[in-house]
C-alpha positions in Angstrom: -13.5 -27.4 38.1 -10.3 -29.1 39.3 -10.1 -32.6 38.2 -6.9 -34.6 37.9 -6.1 -38.2 38.5 -3.2 -37.1 40.7 -5.3 -34.9 43.0 -7.4 -36.9 45.7 -10.1 -35.1 47.5 -10.7 -36.3 51.2 -13.9 -34.7 52.8 -14.4 -35.1 56.4 -17.2 -34.6 58.8 -14.7 -33.9 61.6 -13.0 -30.9 59.9 -14.9 -27.6 60.5 -12.4 -24.9 58.8 -9.4 -26.5 58.1 -7.9 -27.2 54.7 -4.8 -29.3 54.3 -2.9 -31.0 51.6 0.4 -33.2 51.1 2.0 -34.8 48.5 2.5 -38.5 48.6 4.3 -40.7 45.7 3.5 -37.7 43.2 -0.1 -37.6 44.2 -1.7 -34.7 45.8 -4.1 -35.5 48.8 -6.5 -32.6 49.6 -8.4 -32.8 53.0 -11.2 -30.4 53.5 -14.6 -30.0 55.3 -17.4 -32.2 54.2 -19.8 -29.3 54.3 -17.6 -26.8 52.2 -19.6 -25.9 49.0 -18.3 -26.7 45.7 -17.2 -23.4 44.5 -15.3 -22.8 47.7 -13.8 -26.0 47.5 -12.6 -25.6 44.0 -11.1 -22.4 44.8 -9.2 -23.7 47.7 -8.0 -26.8 45.8 -6.7 -24.6 42.9 -4.8 -22.3 45.6 -3.5 -25.2 47.6 -2.1 -27.0 44.5 -0.6 -23.7 43.2 1.1 -23.1 46.5 2.5 -26.6 46.5 3.9 -26.2 42.8 5.4 -22.9 43.9 7.2 -24.4 47.1 8.2 -27.3 44.8 9.7 -24.7 42.2 11.4 -22.7 45.0 12.9 -25.8 46.5 14.4 -27.0 43.0 15.7 -23.3 42.4 17.4 -23.2 45.4 18.8 -27.1 45.9 21.8 -26.7 43.8 23.4 -23.9 45.6 24.6 -21.7 42.5 22.9 -18.5 43.5 24.6 -18.7 46.9 28.0 -19.4 45.3 27.8 -16.7 42.5 26.8 -14.3 45.6 29.8 -15.4 47.6 32.0 -14.8 44.4 30.6 -11.2 44.0 30.9 -10.7 47.9 34.9 -11.5 47.6 35.1 -9.5 44.5 33.1 -6.3 45.2 33.0 -6.6 49.3 36.5 -8.2 50.1 34.2 -11.0 51.3 33.1 -9.3 54.2 29.4 -9.7 54.0 27.5 -12.3 56.0 24.4 -13.5 54.2 21.7 -15.9 53.3 20.6 -15.7 49.7 17.6 -17.4 48.1 15.3 -17.6 44.9 11.7 -16.7 45.7 8.6 -17.1 43.4 6.3 -14.6 44.9 8.3 -11.2 44.2 6.3 -9.8 41.1 7.2 -6.0 41.4 10.7 -6.4 42.5 13.8 -8.2 41.1 15.4 -8.6 44.6 15.0 -7.5 48.3 17.1 -7.5 51.3 16.6 -7.4 55.2 20.0 -5.9 56.3 19.5 -6.9 60.2 19.1 -10.4 59.4 21.3 -10.5 56.3 18.6 -12.3 54.2 18.3 -11.7 50.6 15.6 -12.7 48.2 16.0 -13.0 44.5 13.2 -13.1 42.0 12.8 -16.1 40.1 11.7 -13.9 37.2 15.7 -12.8 36.7 16.3 -16.5 35.8 16.0 -15.9 32.2 17.9 -12.7 32.1 21.6 -12.1 31.0 24.1 -13.2 33.6 25.3 -9.5 33.8 21.7 -8.5 34.8 21.3 -11.3 37.4 25.1 -10.2 38.8 23.9 -6.8 39.0 20.8 -7.7 41.0 22.8 -9.5 43.5 25.3 -6.8 43.8 22.4 -4.3 44.3 21.0 -6.5 47.2 24.6 -7.1 48.6 25.2 -3.3 48.7 22.3 -3.2 51.0 23.8 -5.2 53.7 26.4 -2.0 53.9 23.9 0.8 53.2 20.2 -0.1 53.9 19.1 2.7 51.7 19.7 4.3 48.3 22.1 6.8 49.5 24.8 8.4 47.4 27.2 5.9 49.1 25.0 3.0 48.3 25.2 3.8 44.4 28.9 4.3 44.5 29.3 0.8 46.0 26.7 -0.7 43.1 28.1 1.3 40.2 31.6 -0.3 40.7 30.2 -3.3 38.7 31.0 -2.3 35.2 27.6 -3.3 33.8 25.6 -1.5 36.5 24.1 1.2 33.9 23.4 -1.3 31.2 21.8 -3.5 33.7 19.5 -0.7 35.1 18.6 0.1 31.7 17.6 -3.6 30.8 15.5 -3.8 33.9 13.8 -0.3 33.5 12.9 -1.9 29.9 11.7 -5.1 31.4 9.6 -3.0 33.7 8.0 -1.1 31.1 7.2 -4.1 29.0 5.3 -5.5 31.9 3.7 -2.3 32.4 2.8 -2.0 29.0 1.4 -5.4 29.0 -0.9 -4.7 31.9 -1.9 -1.6 30.3 -2.8 -3.1 26.9 -4.9 -6.0 28.8 -6.7 -3.3 30.8 -7.6 -1.3 27.4 -8.9 -4.3 25.7 -9.0 -4.5 21.8 -12.0 -2.3 21.0 
Protein backbone atom coordinates (compact mmCIF):
# COMPACT_ATOMS: atom_id res chain seq x y z
CA UNK A 1 0.00 0.00 0.00
CA UNK A 2 1.31 3.44 -0.91
CA UNK A 3 1.53 5.48 2.27
CA UNK A 4 3.64 8.56 2.35
CA UNK A 5 3.20 11.80 4.25
CA UNK A 6 4.14 13.65 1.05
CA UNK A 7 1.41 11.97 -1.01
CA UNK A 8 -2.09 13.34 -0.63
CA UNK A 9 -4.95 11.39 -2.19
CA UNK A 10 -7.97 13.41 -3.28
CA UNK A 11 -11.01 11.40 -4.35
CA UNK A 12 -13.76 13.04 -6.36
CA UNK A 13 -17.26 11.82 -7.15
CA UNK A 14 -17.17 13.99 -10.28
CA UNK A 15 -14.18 12.09 -11.69
CA UNK A 16 -15.20 8.98 -13.58
CA UNK A 17 -12.00 7.78 -15.29
CA UNK A 18 -9.23 10.36 -15.17
CA UNK A 19 -6.33 10.30 -12.78
CA UNK A 20 -4.07 13.28 -12.31
CA UNK A 21 -1.14 14.19 -10.11
CA UNK A 22 0.79 17.34 -9.45
CA UNK A 23 3.58 18.31 -7.16
CA UNK A 24 3.18 21.40 -5.03
CA UNK A 25 5.89 22.41 -2.56
CA UNK A 26 7.32 18.89 -2.29
CA UNK A 27 3.95 17.18 -1.83
CA UNK A 28 2.30 15.02 -4.47
CA UNK A 29 -1.43 15.49 -4.88
CA UNK A 30 -3.13 12.56 -6.60
CA UNK A 31 -6.65 13.15 -7.90
CA UNK A 32 -8.74 10.08 -8.71
CA UNK A 33 -12.32 8.85 -8.97
CA UNK A 34 -13.99 8.19 -5.61
CA UNK A 35 -15.45 4.91 -6.90
CA UNK A 36 -12.07 3.40 -7.83
CA UNK A 37 -11.30 0.18 -5.96
CA UNK A 38 -8.33 0.20 -3.54
CA UNK A 39 -6.22 -2.28 -5.51
CA UNK A 40 -6.41 -0.25 -8.75
CA UNK A 41 -5.96 2.95 -6.76
CA UNK A 42 -2.69 1.73 -5.26
CA UNK A 43 -1.46 0.52 -8.65
CA UNK A 44 -2.16 3.91 -10.27
CA UNK A 45 -0.63 5.83 -7.39
CA UNK A 46 2.61 3.81 -7.63
CA UNK A 47 2.74 4.28 -11.41
CA UNK A 48 2.06 8.00 -11.31
CA UNK A 49 4.64 8.59 -8.57
CA UNK A 50 7.21 6.59 -10.54
CA UNK A 51 6.50 8.67 -13.68
CA UNK A 52 6.85 11.90 -11.73
CA UNK A 53 10.16 10.75 -10.22
CA UNK A 54 11.49 9.77 -13.66
CA UNK A 55 10.43 13.14 -15.08
CA UNK A 56 12.28 14.94 -12.27
CA UNK A 57 15.34 12.78 -12.88
CA UNK A 58 15.27 13.56 -16.64
CA UNK A 59 14.90 17.27 -15.98
CA UNK A 60 17.82 17.21 -13.56
CA UNK A 61 20.02 15.18 -15.94
CA UNK A 62 19.38 17.58 -18.81
CA UNK A 63 19.38 20.84 -16.85
CA UNK A 64 23.13 21.47 -16.82
CA UNK A 65 23.66 21.18 -20.59
CA UNK A 66 26.76 18.99 -20.19
CA UNK A 67 25.52 16.31 -22.60
CA UNK A 68 24.82 18.89 -25.30
CA UNK A 69 28.19 20.54 -24.73
CA UNK A 70 30.02 17.22 -25.03
CA UNK A 71 28.07 16.23 -28.14
CA UNK A 72 28.92 19.57 -29.74
CA UNK A 73 32.62 19.01 -28.96
CA UNK A 74 32.48 15.55 -30.55
CA UNK A 75 30.55 16.98 -33.52
CA UNK A 76 33.36 19.50 -34.12
CA UNK A 77 36.10 16.89 -33.70
CA UNK A 78 34.61 14.01 -35.73
CA UNK A 79 32.05 15.66 -38.04
CA UNK A 80 33.60 19.12 -38.65
CA UNK A 81 30.73 20.69 -36.66
CA UNK A 82 28.32 20.12 -39.56
CA UNK A 83 25.66 18.14 -37.75
CA UNK A 84 22.49 19.73 -36.41
CA UNK A 85 20.88 17.85 -33.54
CA UNK A 86 19.06 17.95 -30.25
CA UNK A 87 20.36 15.55 -27.62
CA UNK A 88 19.02 14.58 -24.22
CA UNK A 89 19.16 11.90 -21.57
CA UNK A 90 16.14 9.63 -21.22
CA UNK A 91 15.17 7.23 -18.45
CA UNK A 92 13.04 4.79 -20.43
CA UNK A 93 15.64 3.12 -22.67
CA UNK A 94 16.38 -0.19 -21.03
CA UNK A 95 17.55 -2.25 -24.01
CA UNK A 96 19.45 0.42 -25.96
CA UNK A 97 22.16 2.84 -24.90
CA UNK A 98 21.08 5.47 -27.40
CA UNK A 99 18.76 6.14 -30.30
CA UNK A 100 18.57 8.64 -33.12
CA UNK A 101 15.81 9.98 -35.36
CA UNK A 102 17.80 11.23 -38.36
CA UNK A 103 14.92 13.19 -39.94
CA UNK A 104 14.27 15.28 -36.83
CA UNK A 105 17.87 15.26 -35.57
CA UNK A 106 16.75 14.08 -32.13
CA UNK A 107 19.15 11.90 -30.19
CA UNK A 108 18.21 10.15 -26.95
CA UNK A 109 20.87 8.76 -24.65
CA UNK A 110 20.01 6.26 -21.93
CA UNK A 111 20.72 7.40 -18.39
CA UNK A 112 22.31 3.95 -17.92
CA UNK A 113 25.54 5.23 -19.48
CA UNK A 114 26.03 7.88 -16.80
CA UNK A 115 28.06 5.53 -14.60
CA UNK A 116 30.16 4.23 -17.49
CA UNK A 117 33.64 5.54 -18.33
CA UNK A 118 33.76 8.77 -20.33
CA UNK A 119 35.27 7.03 -23.37
CA UNK A 120 32.22 4.71 -23.49
CA UNK A 121 29.80 7.64 -23.16
CA UNK A 122 31.68 9.43 -25.96
CA UNK A 123 31.42 6.32 -28.15
CA UNK A 124 27.62 6.15 -27.66
CA UNK A 125 27.31 9.84 -28.56
CA UNK A 126 29.52 9.44 -31.66
CA UNK A 127 27.55 6.35 -32.70
CA UNK A 128 24.27 8.30 -32.54
CA UNK A 129 25.76 11.36 -34.25
CA UNK A 130 26.95 9.10 -37.09
CA UNK A 131 23.33 8.05 -37.65
CA UNK A 132 22.62 11.64 -38.69
CA UNK A 133 24.97 11.03 -41.64
CA UNK A 134 24.11 7.36 -42.26
CA UNK A 135 20.77 6.28 -40.75
CA UNK A 136 21.78 2.61 -40.91
CA UNK A 137 24.68 0.37 -39.93
CA UNK A 138 26.32 0.33 -43.35
CA UNK A 139 30.07 0.09 -44.00
CA UNK A 140 30.16 3.87 -44.38
CA UNK A 141 28.45 4.28 -41.01
CA UNK A 142 31.01 2.04 -39.27
CA UNK A 143 33.89 3.87 -40.99
CA UNK A 144 32.65 7.10 -39.40
CA UNK A 145 32.20 5.54 -35.96
CA UNK A 146 35.48 3.66 -36.05
CA UNK A 147 37.44 6.90 -36.43
CA UNK A 148 36.99 7.18 -32.67
CA UNK A 149 40.15 5.64 -31.19
CA UNK A 150 38.30 3.79 -28.42
CA UNK A 151 35.48 2.46 -30.64
CA UNK A 152 36.46 -1.22 -30.43
CA UNK A 153 37.14 -1.04 -26.70
CA UNK A 154 33.80 0.71 -26.10
CA UNK A 155 31.92 -1.85 -28.20
CA UNK A 156 33.47 -4.61 -26.09
CA UNK A 157 32.56 -2.81 -22.88
CA UNK A 158 28.93 -2.36 -23.98
CA UNK A 159 28.70 -6.00 -25.09
CA UNK A 160 29.98 -7.07 -21.68
CA UNK A 161 27.47 -4.81 -19.91
CA UNK A 162 24.69 -6.30 -22.05
CA UNK A 163 25.85 -9.83 -21.33
CA UNK A 164 25.98 -9.12 -17.59
CA UNK A 165 22.42 -7.78 -17.72
CA UNK A 166 21.30 -10.86 -19.68
CA UNK A 167 23.02 -13.10 -17.14
CA UNK A 168 21.28 -11.30 -14.27
CA UNK A 169 17.90 -11.82 -15.97
CA UNK A 170 18.78 -15.44 -16.74
CA UNK A 171 19.76 -16.12 -13.12
CA UNK A 172 16.56 -14.54 -11.83
CA UNK A 173 14.50 -16.71 -14.17
CA UNK A 174 16.25 -19.90 -13.06
CA UNK A 175 15.97 -19.31 -9.33
CA UNK A 176 18.05 -20.88 -6.58
CA UNK A 177 16.95 -24.52 -6.73
